[in-house]
PDB file of the backbone (N, CA, C, O) and the ligand in Angstrom, with CONECT records:
HET    FE2  A 101       1
ATOM      1  N   UNK A   1      22.257  40.971  55.770  1.00  0.00           N
ATOM      2  CA  UNK A   1      22.850  40.672  54.729  1.00  0.00           C
ATOM      3  C   UNK A   1      23.713  41.896  54.096  1.00  0.00           C
ATOM      4  O   UNK A   1      23.180  43.006  54.057  1.00  0.00           O
ATOM      5  N   UNK A   2      24.812  41.752  53.683  1.00  0.00           N
ATOM      6  CA  UNK A   2      25.624  42.754  53.188  1.00  0.00           C
ATOM      7  C   UNK A   2      26.033  42.247  52.005  1.00  0.00           C
ATOM      8  O   UNK A   2      26.654  41.188  51.920  1.00  0.00           O
ATOM      9  N   UNK A   3      25.653  43.102  50.846  1.00  0.00           N
ATOM     10  CA  UNK A   3      26.148  42.822  49.561  1.00  0.00           C
ATOM     11  C   UNK A   3      26.973  43.873  49.118  1.00  0.00           C
ATOM     12  O   UNK A   3      26.547  45.028  49.126  1.00  0.00           O
ATOM     13  N   UNK A   4      28.301  43.550  48.666  1.00  0.00           N
ATOM     14  CA  UNK A   4      29.175  44.574  48.477  1.00  0.00           C
ATOM     15  C   UNK A   4      29.631  44.417  46.920  1.00  0.00           C
ATOM     16  O   UNK A   4      29.988  43.379  46.363  1.00  0.00           O
ATOM     17  N   UNK A   5      29.529  45.653  46.398  1.00  0.00           N
ATOM     18  CA  UNK A   5      30.109  45.950  45.018  1.00  0.00           C
ATOM     19  C   UNK A   5      31.599  45.542  44.929  1.00  0.00           C
ATOM     20  O   UNK A   5      32.006  44.575  44.285  1.00  0.00           O
ATOM     21  N   UNK A   6      32.347  46.370  45.634  1.00  0.00           N
ATOM     22  CA  UNK A   6      33.838  46.174  45.390  1.00  0.00           C
ATOM     23  C   UNK A   6      34.487  46.501  46.729  1.00  0.00           C
ATOM     24  O   UNK A   6      35.701  46.312  46.810  1.00  0.00           O
ATOM     25  N   UNK A   7      33.891  46.927  47.694  1.00  0.00           N
ATOM     26  CA  UNK A   7      34.511  47.207  48.941  1.00  0.00           C
ATOM     27  C   UNK A   7      35.897  47.972  49.125  1.00  0.00           C
ATOM     28  O   UNK A   7      36.784  47.657  49.918  1.00  0.00           O
ATOM     29  N   UNK A   8      35.901  48.838  48.403  1.00  0.00           N
ATOM     30  CA  UNK A   8      37.269  49.674  48.408  1.00  0.00           C
ATOM     31  C   UNK A   8      37.553  50.223  49.733  1.00  0.00           C
ATOM     32  O   UNK A   8      38.694  50.438  50.143  1.00  0.00           O
ATOM     33  N   UNK A   9      36.403  50.458  50.436  1.00  0.00           N
ATOM     34  CA  UNK A   9      36.776  50.973  51.734  1.00  0.00           C
ATOM     35  C   UNK A   9      37.049  49.913  52.794  1.00  0.00           C
ATOM     36  O   UNK A   9      37.273  50.233  53.961  1.00  0.00           O
ATOM     37  N   UNK A  10      37.026  48.539  52.342  1.00  0.00           N
ATOM     38  CA  UNK A  10      37.354  47.494  53.097  1.00  0.00           C
ATOM     39  C   UNK A  10      36.078  46.788  53.569  1.00  0.00           C
ATOM     40  O   UNK A  10      35.217  47.430  54.171  1.00  0.00           O
ATOM     41  N   UNK A  11      35.941  45.519  53.317  1.00  0.00           N
ATOM     42  CA  UNK A  11      34.894  44.817  53.676  1.00  0.00           C
ATOM     43  C   UNK A  11      34.335  44.845  55.106  1.00  0.00           C
ATOM     44  O   UNK A  11      33.134  44.861  55.375  1.00  0.00           O
ATOM     45  N   UNK A  12      35.388  44.849  56.030  1.00  0.00           N
ATOM     46  CA  UNK A  12      35.267  45.002  57.396  1.00  0.00           C
ATOM     47  C   UNK A  12      34.470  46.403  57.765  1.00  0.00           C
ATOM     48  O   UNK A  12      33.495  46.448  58.516  1.00  0.00           O
ATOM     49  N   UNK A  13      35.021  47.456  57.146  1.00  0.00           N
ATOM     50  CA  UNK A  13      34.395  48.741  57.215  1.00  0.00           C
ATOM     51  C   UNK A  13      32.969  48.802  56.779  1.00  0.00           C
ATOM     52  O   UNK A  13      32.094  49.424  57.381  1.00  0.00           O
ATOM     53  N   UNK A  14      32.813  48.158  55.765  1.00  0.00           N
ATOM     54  CA  UNK A  14      31.450  47.951  54.949  1.00  0.00           C
ATOM     55  C   UNK A  14      30.394  47.358  55.856  1.00  0.00           C
ATOM     56  O   UNK A  14      29.278  47.850  56.022  1.00  0.00           O
ATOM     57  N   UNK A  15      30.903  46.124  56.496  1.00  0.00           N
ATOM     58  CA  UNK A  15      29.903  45.411  57.387  1.00  0.00           C
ATOM     59  C   UNK A  15      29.652  46.204  58.715  1.00  0.00           C
ATOM     60  O   UNK A  15      28.567  46.222  59.296  1.00  0.00           O
ATOM     61  N   UNK A  16      30.655  46.784  59.080  1.00  0.00           N
ATOM     62  CA  UNK A  16      30.544  47.780  60.382  1.00  0.00           C
ATOM     63  C   UNK A  16      29.530  48.917  60.147  1.00  0.00           C
ATOM     64  O   UNK A  16      28.728  49.315  60.991  1.00  0.00           O
ATOM     65  N   UNK A  17      29.663  49.371  58.937  1.00  0.00           N
ATOM     66  CA  UNK A  17      28.677  50.582  58.544  1.00  0.00           C
ATOM     67  C   UNK A  17      27.403  49.962  58.436  1.00  0.00           C
ATOM     68  O   UNK A  17      26.459  50.612  58.885  1.00  0.00           O
ATOM     69  N   UNK A  18      27.134  48.696  57.872  1.00  0.00           N
ATOM     70  CA  UNK A  18      25.881  48.111  57.743  1.00  0.00           C
ATOM     71  C   UNK A  18      25.247  47.811  59.017  1.00  0.00           C
ATOM     72  O   UNK A  18      24.023  47.818  59.147  1.00  0.00           O
ATOM     73  N   UNK A  19      26.105  47.532  60.014  1.00  0.00           N
ATOM     74  CA  UNK A  19      25.727  47.084  61.270  1.00  0.00           C
ATOM     75  C   UNK A  19      25.203  48.367  62.041  1.00  0.00           C
ATOM     76  O   UNK A  19      24.226  48.288  62.786  1.00  0.00           O
ATOM     77  N   UNK A  20      25.893  49.555  61.835  1.00  0.00           N
ATOM     78  CA  UNK A  20      25.606  50.664  62.446  1.00  0.00           C
ATOM     79  C   UNK A  20      24.277  51.229  61.795  1.00  0.00           C
ATOM     80  O   UNK A  20      23.369  51.620  62.528  1.00  0.00           O
ATOM     81  N   UNK A  21      24.181  51.266  60.603  1.00  0.00           N
ATOM     82  CA  UNK A  21      23.002  51.793  59.753  1.00  0.00           C
ATOM     83  C   UNK A  21      21.764  51.110  60.194  1.00  0.00           C
ATOM     84  O   UNK A  21      20.763  51.740  60.534  1.00  0.00           O
ATOM     85  N   UNK A  22      21.841  49.749  60.184  1.00  0.00           N
ATOM     86  CA  UNK A  22      20.656  48.755  60.483  1.00  0.00           C
ATOM     87  C   UNK A  22      20.465  48.723  62.094  1.00  0.00           C
ATOM     88  O   UNK A  22      19.372  48.353  62.524  1.00  0.00           O
ATOM     89  N   UNK A  23      21.322  49.037  62.852  1.00  0.00           N
ATOM     90  CA  UNK A  23      21.023  48.948  64.227  1.00  0.00           C
ATOM     91  C   UNK A  23      21.084  47.485  64.835  1.00  0.00           C
ATOM     92  O   UNK A  23      20.659  47.240  65.964  1.00  0.00           O
ATOM     93  N   UNK A  24      21.633  46.557  64.021  1.00  0.00           N
ATOM     94  CA  UNK A  24      21.907  45.278  64.644  1.00  0.00           C
ATOM     95  C   UNK A  24      23.120  44.702  64.146  1.00  0.00           C
ATOM     96  O   UNK A  24      23.539  44.828  62.996  1.00  0.00           O
ATOM     97  N   UNK A  25      23.770  43.933  65.268  1.00  0.00           N
ATOM     98  CA  UNK A  25      24.976  43.398  64.984  1.00  0.00           C
ATOM     99  C   UNK A  25      24.971  41.985  64.207  1.00  0.00           C
ATOM    100  O   UNK A  25      26.021  41.544  63.740  1.00  0.00           O
ATOM    101  N   UNK A  26      23.734  41.282  64.085  1.00  0.00           N
ATOM    102  CA  UNK A  26      23.544  40.127  63.375  1.00  0.00           C
ATOM    103  C   UNK A  26      23.867  40.375  61.834  1.00  0.00           C
ATOM    104  O   UNK A  26      23.394  41.312  61.191  1.00  0.00           O
ATOM    105  N   UNK A  27      24.693  39.457  61.350  1.00  0.00           N
ATOM    106  CA  UNK A  27      25.204  39.378  59.954  1.00  0.00           C
ATOM    107  C   UNK A  27      24.818  38.109  59.346  1.00  0.00           C
ATOM    108  O   UNK A  27      25.623  37.184  59.452  1.00  0.00           O
ATOM    109  N   UNK A  28      23.710  37.909  58.723  1.00  0.00           N
ATOM    110  CA  UNK A  28      23.349  36.692  58.039  1.00  0.00           C
ATOM    111  C   UNK A  28      24.320  36.347  56.938  1.00  0.00           C
ATOM    112  O   UNK A  28      24.855  35.240  56.890  1.00  0.00           O
ATOM    113  N   UNK A  29      24.515  37.166  56.176  1.00  0.00           N
ATOM    114  CA  UNK A  29      25.465  37.016  54.822  1.00  0.00           C
ATOM    115  C   UNK A  29      26.378  37.977  54.445  1.00  0.00           C
ATOM    116  O   UNK A  29      26.043  39.153  54.584  1.00  0.00           O
ATOM    117  N   UNK A  30      27.525  37.698  53.970  1.00  0.00           N
ATOM    118  CA  UNK A  30      28.281  38.847  53.476  1.00  0.00           C
ATOM    119  C   UNK A  30      28.761  38.361  52.088  1.00  0.00           C
ATOM    120  O   UNK A  30      29.603  37.469  51.981  1.00  0.00           O
ATOM    121  N   UNK A  31      28.149  39.032  50.942  1.00  0.00           N
ATOM    122  CA  UNK A  31      28.499  38.499  49.579  1.00  0.00           C
ATOM    123  C   UNK A  31      29.266  39.802  48.746  1.00  0.00           C
ATOM    124  O   UNK A  31      29.040  40.988  48.983  1.00  0.00           O
ATOM    125  N   UNK A  32      29.946  39.432  48.015  1.00  0.00           N
ATOM    126  CA  UNK A  32      30.468  40.467  46.968  1.00  0.00           C
ATOM    127  C   UNK A  32      31.960  40.436  46.933  1.00  0.00           C
ATOM    128  O   UNK A  32      32.684  39.579  47.439  1.00  0.00           O
ATOM    129  N   UNK A  33      32.277  41.392  46.326  1.00  0.00           N
ATOM    130  CA  UNK A  33      33.847  41.807  46.164  1.00  0.00           C
ATOM    131  C   UNK A  33      34.413  42.302  47.475  1.00  0.00           C
ATOM    132  O   UNK A  33      33.923  43.301  48.002  1.00  0.00           O
ATOM    133  N   UNK A  34      35.464  41.623  48.049  1.00  0.00           N
ATOM    134  CA  UNK A  34      36.001  42.072  49.005  1.00  0.00           C
ATOM    135  C   UNK A  34      37.372  42.952  48.897  1.00  0.00           C
ATOM    136  O   UNK A  34      38.009  43.456  49.823  1.00  0.00           O
ATOM    137  N   UNK A  35      37.629  42.986  47.556  1.00  0.00           N
ATOM    138  CA  UNK A  35      38.911  43.660  47.087  1.00  0.00           C
ATOM    139  C   UNK A  35      40.052  43.405  47.812  1.00  0.00           C
ATOM    140  O   UNK A  35      40.763  44.296  48.277  1.00  0.00           O
ATOM    141  N   UNK A  36      40.260  42.209  47.929  1.00  0.00           N
ATOM    142  CA  UNK A  36      41.493  41.553  48.613  1.00  0.00           C
ATOM    143  C   UNK A  36      42.487  40.942  47.334  1.00  0.00           C
ATOM    144  O   UNK A  36      43.425  40.192  47.606  1.00  0.00           O
ATOM    145  N   UNK A  37      42.247  41.254  46.235  1.00  0.00           N
ATOM    146  CA  UNK A  37      43.109  40.739  45.257  1.00  0.00           C
ATOM    147  C   UNK A  37      44.337  41.273  45.266  1.00  0.00           C
ATOM    148  O   UNK A  37      44.312  42.504  45.256  1.00  0.00           O
ATOM    149  N   UNK A  38      45.491  40.749  45.282  1.00  0.00           N
ATOM    150  CA  UNK A  38      46.771  41.129  45.408  1.00  0.00           C
ATOM    151  C   UNK A  38      47.148  41.722  47.003  1.00  0.00           C
ATOM    152  O   UNK A  38      48.233  42.241  47.265  1.00  0.00           O
ATOM    153  N   UNK A  39      46.223  41.567  47.834  1.00  0.00           N
ATOM    154  CA  UNK A  39      46.559  41.961  49.084  1.00  0.00           C
ATOM    155  C   UNK A  39      47.641  40.916  49.699  1.00  0.00           C
ATOM    156  O   UNK A  39      47.672  39.740  49.336  1.00  0.00           O
ATOM    157  N   UNK A  40      48.503  41.448  50.644  1.00  0.00           N
ATOM    158  CA  UNK A  40      49.431  40.667  51.391  1.00  0.00           C
ATOM    159  C   UNK A  40      48.642  39.672  52.374  1.00  0.00           C
ATOM    160  O   UNK A  40      47.625  39.963  53.004  1.00  0.00           O
ATOM    161  N   UNK A  41      49.304  38.456  52.378  1.00  0.00           N
ATOM    162  CA  UNK A  41      48.684  37.458  53.156  1.00  0.00           C
ATOM    163  C   UNK A  41      48.308  37.863  54.546  1.00  0.00           C
ATOM    164  O   UNK A  41      47.305  37.343  55.034  1.00  0.00           O
ATOM    165  N   UNK A  42      48.901  38.611  55.143  1.00  0.00           N
ATOM    166  CA  UNK A  42      48.677  39.185  56.470  1.00  0.00           C
ATOM    167  C   UNK A  42      47.241  39.950  56.519  1.00  0.00           C
ATOM    168  O   UNK A  42      46.451  39.872  57.459  1.00  0.00           O
ATOM    169  N   UNK A  43      47.074  40.629  55.450  1.00  0.00           N
ATOM    170  CA  UNK A  43      45.832  41.461  55.454  1.00  0.00           C
ATOM    171  C   UNK A  43      44.572  40.569  55.193  1.00  0.00           C
ATOM    172  O   UNK A  43      43.476  40.813  55.699  1.00  0.00           O
ATOM    173  N   UNK A  44      44.826  39.501  54.347  1.00  0.00           N
ATOM    174  CA  UNK A  44      43.827  38.381  54.054  1.00  0.00           C
ATOM    175  C   UNK A  44      43.483  37.669  55.520  1.00  0.00           C
ATOM    176  O   UNK A  44      42.377  37.472  56.022  1.00  0.00           O
ATOM    177  N   UNK A  45      44.562  37.409  55.940  1.00  0.00           N
ATOM    178  CA  UNK A  45      44.281  36.660  57.424  1.00  0.00           C
ATOM    179  C   UNK A  45      43.577  37.558  58.423  1.00  0.00           C
ATOM    180  O   UNK A  45      42.626  37.155  59.092  1.00  0.00           O
ATOM    181  N   UNK A  46      44.057  38.756  58.505  1.00  0.00           N
ATOM    182  CA  UNK A  46      43.440  39.609  59.561  1.00  0.00           C
ATOM    183  C   UNK A  46      41.958  39.821  59.207  1.00  0.00           C
ATOM    184  O   UNK A  46      41.061  39.766  60.049  1.00  0.00           O
ATOM    185  N   UNK A  47      41.758  40.079  57.847  1.00  0.00           N
ATOM    186  CA  UNK A  47      40.257  40.273  57.401  1.00  0.00           C
ATOM    187  C   UNK A  47      39.295  39.112  57.643  1.00  0.00           C
ATOM    188  O   UNK A  47      38.136  39.284  58.021  1.00  0.00           O
ATOM    189  N   UNK A  48      39.861  37.882  57.395  1.00  0.00           N
ATOM    190  CA  UNK A  48      39.207  36.666  57.794  1.00  0.00           C
ATOM    191  C   UNK A  48      38.954  36.372  59.335  1.00  0.00           C
ATOM    192  O   UNK A  48      37.954  35.785  59.749  1.00  0.00           O
ATOM    193  N   UNK A  49      39.968  36.846  60.122  1.00  0.00           N
ATOM    194  CA  UNK A  49      39.809  36.861  61.618  1.00  0.00           C
ATOM    195  C   UNK A  49      38.716  37.797  62.002  1.00  0.00           C
ATOM    196  O   UNK A  49      37.933  37.437  62.881  1.00  0.00           O
ATOM    197  N   UNK A  50      38.596  38.835  61.496  1.00  0.00           N
ATOM    198  CA  UNK A  50      37.638  39.792  61.820  1.00  0.00           C
ATOM    199  C   UNK A  50      36.348  39.377  61.257  1.00  0.00           C
ATOM    200  O   UNK A  50      35.335  39.526  61.940  1.00  0.00           O
ATOM    201  N   UNK A  51      36.286  38.905  60.155  1.00  0.00           N
ATOM    202  CA  UNK A  51      34.782  38.407  59.747  1.00  0.00           C
ATOM    203  C   UNK A  51      34.270  37.303  60.639  1.00  0.00           C
ATOM    204  O   UNK A  51      33.070  37.189  60.891  1.00  0.00           O
ATOM    205  N   UNK A  52      35.249  36.443  61.143  1.00  0.00           N
ATOM    206  CA  UNK A  52      34.817  35.339  62.002  1.00  0.00           C
ATOM    207  C   UNK A  52      34.265  35.837  63.149  1.00  0.00           C
ATOM    208  O   UNK A  52      33.306  35.244  63.643  1.00  0.00           O
ATOM    209  N   UNK A  53      34.840  37.127  63.813  1.00  0.00           N
ATOM    210  CA  UNK A  53      34.074  37.535  65.039  1.00  0.00           C
ATOM    211  C   UNK A  53      32.733  38.147  64.693  1.00  0.00           C
ATOM    212  O   UNK A  53      31.982  38.391  65.638  1.00  0.00           O
ATOM    213  N   UNK A  54      32.340  38.421  63.487  1.00  0.00           N
ATOM    214  CA  UNK A  54      31.027  38.802  63.166  1.00  0.00           C
ATOM    215  C   UNK A  54      30.059  37.652  63.075  1.00  0.00           C
ATOM    216  O   UNK A  54      28.846  37.856  63.017  1.00  0.00           O
ATOM    217  N   UNK A  55      30.568  36.480  63.063  1.00  0.00           N
ATOM    218  CA  UNK A  55      29.702  35.264  62.952  1.00  0.00           C
ATOM    219  C   UNK A  55      28.660  35.155  61.839  1.00  0.00           C
ATOM    220  O   UNK A  55      27.541  34.709  62.095  1.00  0.00           O
ATOM    221  N   UNK A  56      29.027  35.584  60.511  1.00  0.00           N
ATOM    222  CA  UNK A  56      28.097  35.281  59.509  1.00  0.00           C
ATOM    223  C   UNK A  56      27.631  34.106  59.244  1.00  0.00           C
ATOM    224  O   UNK A  56      28.451  33.196  59.370  1.00  0.00           O
ATOM    225  N   UNK A  57      26.301  33.742  58.829  1.00  0.00           N
ATOM    226  CA  UNK A  57      26.033  32.515  58.479  1.00  0.00           C
ATOM    227  C   UNK A  57      26.459  31.954  57.357  1.00  0.00           C
ATOM    228  O   UNK A  57      26.715  30.756  57.236  1.00  0.00           O
ATOM    229  N   UNK A  58      26.578  33.029  56.254  1.00  0.00           N
ATOM    230  CA  UNK A  58      27.296  32.645  54.936  1.00  0.00           C
ATOM    231  C   UNK A  58      28.360  33.625  54.608  1.00  0.00           C
ATOM    232  O   UNK A  58      28.303  34.792  54.996  1.00  0.00           O
ATOM    233  N   UNK A  59      29.237  33.196  53.961  1.00  0.00           N
ATOM    234  CA  UNK A  59      30.368  34.191  53.479  1.00  0.00           C
ATOM    235  C   UNK A  59      30.640  33.942  52.062  1.00  0.00           C
ATOM    236  O   UNK A  59      31.144  32.859  51.763  1.00  0.00           O
ATOM    237  N   UNK A  60      30.359  34.846  51.098  1.00  0.00           N
ATOM    238  CA  UNK A  60      30.460  34.648  49.636  1.00  0.00           C
ATOM    239  C   UNK A  60      31.451  35.528  49.016  1.00  0.00           C
ATOM    240  O   UNK A  60      31.087  36.480  48.326  1.00  0.00           O
ATOM    241  N   UNK A  61      32.581  35.283  49.207  1.00  0.00           N
ATOM    242  CA  UNK A  61      33.500  36.258  48.477  1.00  0.00           C
ATOM    243  C   UNK A  61      33.611  36.066  46.976  1.00  0.00           C
ATOM    244  O   UNK A  61      33.895  34.976  46.478  1.00  0.00           O
ATOM    245  N   UNK A  62      33.358  37.258  46.216  1.00  0.00           N
ATOM    246  CA  UNK A  62      33.429  37.027  44.711  1.00  0.00           C
ATOM    247  C   UNK A  62      34.528  37.903  44.072  1.00  0.00           C
ATOM    248  O   UNK A  62      35.384  38.458  44.761  1.00  0.00           O
ATOM    249  N   UNK A  63      34.475  38.003  42.771  1.00  0.00           N
ATOM    250  CA  UNK A  63      35.413  38.646  41.857  1.00  0.00           C
ATOM    251  C   UNK A  63      36.741  39.358  42.418  1.00  0.00           C
ATOM    252  O   UNK A  63      37.793  38.721  42.360  1.00  0.00           O
ATOM    253  N   UNK A  64      36.735  40.520  42.902  1.00  0.00           N
ATOM    254  CA  UNK A  64      37.912  41.155  43.357  1.00  0.00           C
ATOM    255  C   UNK A  64      38.356  40.773  44.469  1.00  0.00           C
ATOM    256  O   UNK A  64      39.328  41.329  44.980  1.00  0.00           O
ATOM    257  N   UNK A  65      37.648  39.641  45.108  1.00  0.00           N
ATOM    258  CA  UNK A  65      38.334  39.196  46.417  1.00  0.00           C
ATOM    259  C   UNK A  65      39.691  38.453  45.997  1.00  0.00           C
ATOM    260  O   UNK A  65      40.628  38.430  46.795  1.00  0.00           O
ATOM    261  N   UNK A  66      39.766  37.986  45.026  1.00  0.00           N
ATOM    262  CA  UNK A  66      40.910  37.228  44.459  1.00  0.00           C
ATOM    263  C   UNK A  66      40.945  35.840  44.891  1.00  0.00           C
ATOM    264  O   UNK A  66      40.229  35.467  45.820  1.00  0.00           O
ATOM    265  N   UNK A  67      41.847  34.930  44.185  1.00  0.00           N
ATOM    266  CA  UNK A  67      41.856  33.587  44.312  1.00  0.00           C
ATOM    267  C   UNK A  67      42.428  33.246  45.715  1.00  0.00           C
ATOM    268  O   UNK A  67      41.892  32.392  46.422  1.00  0.00           O
ATOM    269  N   UNK A  68      43.466  33.896  46.074  1.00  0.00           N
ATOM    270  CA  UNK A  68      44.130  33.436  47.307  1.00  0.00           C
ATOM    271  C   UNK A  68      43.121  33.595  48.460  1.00  0.00           C
ATOM    272  O   UNK A  68      42.874  32.668  49.230  1.00  0.00           O
ATOM    273  N   UNK A  69      42.506  34.906  48.551  1.00  0.00           N
ATOM    274  CA  UNK A  69      41.498  35.089  49.694  1.00  0.00           C
ATOM    275  C   UNK A  69      40.247  34.326  49.536  1.00  0.00           C
ATOM    276  O   UNK A  69      39.625  34.088  50.572  1.00  0.00           O
ATOM    277  N   UNK A  70      39.747  33.880  48.355  1.00  0.00           N
ATOM    278  CA  UNK A  70      38.637  33.089  48.262  1.00  0.00           C
ATOM    279  C   UNK A  70      39.032  31.686  48.833  1.00  0.00           C
ATOM    280  O   UNK A  70      38.274  31.031  49.548  1.00  0.00           O
ATOM    281  N   UNK A  71      40.221  31.299  48.475  1.00  0.00           N
ATOM    282  CA  UNK A  71      40.715  29.986  48.864  1.00  0.00           C
ATOM    283  C   UNK A  71      40.670  29.940  50.447  1.00  0.00           C
ATOM    284  O   UNK A  71      40.076  29.054  51.061  1.00  0.00           O
ATOM    285  N   UNK A  72      41.346  30.971  51.039  1.00  0.00           N
ATOM    286  CA  UNK A  72      41.432  31.007  52.419  1.00  0.00           C
ATOM    287  C   UNK A  72      40.229  31.204  53.068  1.00  0.00           C
ATOM    288  O   UNK A  72      40.196  30.726  54.202  1.00  0.00           O
ATOM    289  N   UNK A  73      39.087  31.845  52.633  1.00  0.00           N
ATOM    290  CA  UNK A  73      37.907  31.843  53.213  1.00  0.00           C
ATOM    291  C   UNK A  73      37.238  30.420  53.300  1.00  0.00           C
ATOM    292  O   UNK A  73      36.643  29.999  54.292  1.00  0.00           O
ATOM    293  N   UNK A  74      37.428  29.712  52.070  1.00  0.00           N
ATOM    294  CA  UNK A  74      37.000  28.494  52.058  1.00  0.00           C
ATOM    295  C   UNK A  74      37.558  27.505  52.957  1.00  0.00           C
ATOM    296  O   UNK A  74      36.866  26.616  53.455  1.00  0.00           O
ATOM    297  N   UNK A  75      38.915  27.658  53.194  1.00  0.00           N
ATOM    298  CA  UNK A  75      39.399  26.691  54.265  1.00  0.00           C
ATOM    299  C   UNK A  75      39.136  27.148  55.638  1.00  0.00           C
ATOM    300  O   UNK A  75      38.909  26.288  56.488  1.00  0.00           O
ATOM    301  N   UNK A  76      39.136  28.426  55.972  1.00  0.00           N
ATOM    302  CA  UNK A  76      38.951  28.780  57.242  1.00  0.00           C
ATOM    303  C   UNK A  76      37.558  29.009  57.786  1.00  0.00           C
ATOM    304  O   UNK A  76      37.346  29.125  58.993  1.00  0.00           O
ATOM    305  N   UNK A  77      36.561  29.075  56.812  1.00  0.00           N
ATOM    306  CA  UNK A  77      35.328  29.187  57.241  1.00  0.00           C
ATOM    307  C   UNK A  77      34.320  28.171  56.218  1.00  0.00           C
ATOM    308  O   UNK A  77      33.387  28.550  55.510  1.00  0.00           O
ATOM    309  N   UNK A  78      34.816  26.838  56.390  1.00  0.00           N
ATOM    310  CA  UNK A  78      34.184  25.975  55.512  1.00  0.00           C
ATOM    311  C   UNK A  78      32.557  25.727  55.670  1.00  0.00           C
ATOM    312  O   UNK A  78      31.856  25.403  54.711  1.00  0.00           O
ATOM    313  N   UNK A  79      32.130  25.891  56.795  1.00  0.00           N
ATOM    314  CA  UNK A  79      30.781  25.778  57.190  1.00  0.00           C
ATOM    315  C   UNK A  79      29.844  27.114  56.620  1.00  0.00           C
ATOM    316  O   UNK A  79      28.620  27.116  56.489  1.00  0.00           O
ATOM    317  N   UNK A  80      30.583  27.996  56.388  1.00  0.00           N
ATOM    318  CA  UNK A  80      29.955  29.407  56.078  1.00  0.00           C
ATOM    319  C   UNK A  80      30.187  29.681  54.585  1.00  0.00           C
ATOM    320  O   UNK A  80      29.377  30.326  53.920  1.00  0.00           O
ATOM    321  N   UNK A  81      31.192  29.226  54.139  1.00  0.00           N
ATOM    322  CA  UNK A  81      31.719  29.593  52.654  1.00  0.00           C
ATOM    323  C   UNK A  81      30.688  28.974  51.586  1.00  0.00           C
ATOM    324  O   UNK A  81      30.231  27.838  51.709  1.00  0.00           O
ATOM    325  N   UNK A  82      30.387  29.794  50.582  1.00  0.00           N
ATOM    326  CA  UNK A  82      29.738  29.503  49.477  1.00  0.00           C
ATOM    327  C   UNK A  82      30.559  29.864  48.181  1.00  0.00           C
ATOM    328  O   UNK A  82      30.987  31.013  48.068  1.00  0.00           O
ATOM    329  N   UNK A  83      30.767  29.043  47.318  1.00  0.00           N
ATOM    330  CA  UNK A  83      31.537  29.346  46.012  1.00  0.00           C
ATOM    331  C   UNK A  83      30.582  29.882  45.096  1.00  0.00           C
ATOM    332  O   UNK A  83      29.683  29.218  44.580  1.00  0.00           O
ATOM    333  N   UNK A  84      30.803  31.157  44.894  1.00  0.00           N
ATOM    334  CA  UNK A  84      29.855  31.850  43.761  1.00  0.00           C
ATOM    335  C   UNK A  84      30.429  31.569  42.583  1.00  0.00           C
ATOM    336  O   UNK A  84      31.651  31.679  42.488  1.00  0.00           O
ATOM    337  N   UNK A  85      29.634  31.149  41.451  1.00  0.00           N
ATOM    338  CA  UNK A  85      29.896  31.030  40.033  1.00  0.00           C
ATOM    339  C   UNK A  85      28.797  31.555  39.354  1.00  0.00           C
ATOM    340  O   UNK A  85      27.722  31.899  39.845  1.00  0.00           O
ATOM    341  N   UNK A  86      29.206  31.598  37.989  1.00  0.00           N
ATOM    342  CA  UNK A  86      28.055  32.324  37.184  1.00  0.00           C
ATOM    343  C   UNK A  86      26.852  31.559  37.172  1.00  0.00           C
ATOM    344  O   UNK A  86      26.954  30.350  36.959  1.00  0.00           O
ATOM    345  N   UNK A  87      25.699  32.078  37.371  1.00  0.00           N
ATOM    346  CA  UNK A  87      24.598  31.190  37.529  1.00  0.00           C
ATOM    347  C   UNK A  87      24.002  30.777  38.858  1.00  0.00           C
ATOM    348  O   UNK A  87      22.920  30.205  38.989  1.00  0.00           O
ATOM    349  N   UNK A  88      24.913  31.166  39.929  1.00  0.00           N
ATOM    350  CA  UNK A  88      24.667  30.833  41.279  1.00  0.00           C
ATOM    351  C   UNK A  88      23.441  31.706  41.589  1.00  0.00           C
ATOM    352  O   UNK A  88      23.425  32.923  41.402  1.00  0.00           O
ATOM    353  N   UNK A  89      22.391  30.975  42.089  1.00  0.00           N
ATOM    354  CA  UNK A  89      21.232  31.752  42.589  1.00  0.00           C
ATOM    355  C   UNK A  89      21.133  31.622  44.146  1.00  0.00           C
ATOM    356  O   UNK A  89      21.514  30.591  44.700  1.00  0.00           O
ATOM    357  N   UNK A  90      20.583  32.748  44.892  1.00  0.00           N
ATOM    358  CA  UNK A  90      20.600  32.802  46.255  1.00  0.00           C
ATOM    359  C   UNK A  90      19.149  33.190  46.446  1.00  0.00           C
ATOM    360  O   UNK A  90      18.553  34.007  45.744  1.00  0.00           O
ATOM    361  N   UNK A  91      18.600  32.466  47.554  1.00  0.00           N
ATOM    362  CA  UNK A  91      17.276  32.746  48.213  1.00  0.00           C
ATOM    363  C   UNK A  91      17.376  32.959  49.687  1.00  0.00           C
ATOM    364  O   UNK A  91      17.633  32.067  50.495  1.00  0.00           O
ATOM    365  N   UNK A  92      17.136  34.307  49.992  1.00  0.00           N
ATOM    366  CA  UNK A  92      17.189  34.637  51.505  1.00  0.00           C
ATOM    367  C   UNK A  92      15.778  35.000  51.948  1.00  0.00           C
ATOM    368  O   UNK A  92      15.010  35.666  51.254  1.00  0.00           O
ATOM    369  N   UNK A  93      15.504  34.532  53.106  1.00  0.00           N
ATOM    370  CA  UNK A  93      14.102  34.637  53.562  1.00  0.00           C
ATOM    371  C   UNK A  93      13.989  34.327  55.060  1.00  0.00           C
ATOM    372  O   UNK A  93      14.955  33.829  55.638  1.00  0.00           O
ATOM    373  N   UNK A  94      12.994  34.565  55.630  1.00  0.00           N
ATOM    374  CA  UNK A  94      12.841  34.311  57.058  1.00  0.00           C
ATOM    375  C   UNK A  94      12.353  32.907  57.228  1.00  0.00           C
ATOM    376  O   UNK A  94      12.147  32.458  58.356  1.00  0.00           O
TER     377      UNK A  94
HETATM  378 FE   FE2 A 101      37.027  45.528  44.136  1.00  0.00          FE2+
END
């Protein structure tokens, strides 16, 4: 699971670093700010395309991901997408 605060270095770079540090390519969930607010549509689409190749079980874009990117994730990854709101609780386990 990758929990991003704001991903100023990019959510893809963040996940790749987590994969490298953990020694596994498996990505259970990616949560947090993906810092795509005000990003060009092509950047949003390329980010989603790259995230798809990582095959996360859950994708939870929040705050600074921005409305356009959050909406795009919801449409393009409907089975993995979770809409985070105030009070949303998560339980991860084996
Ligand atoms: Fe951010």
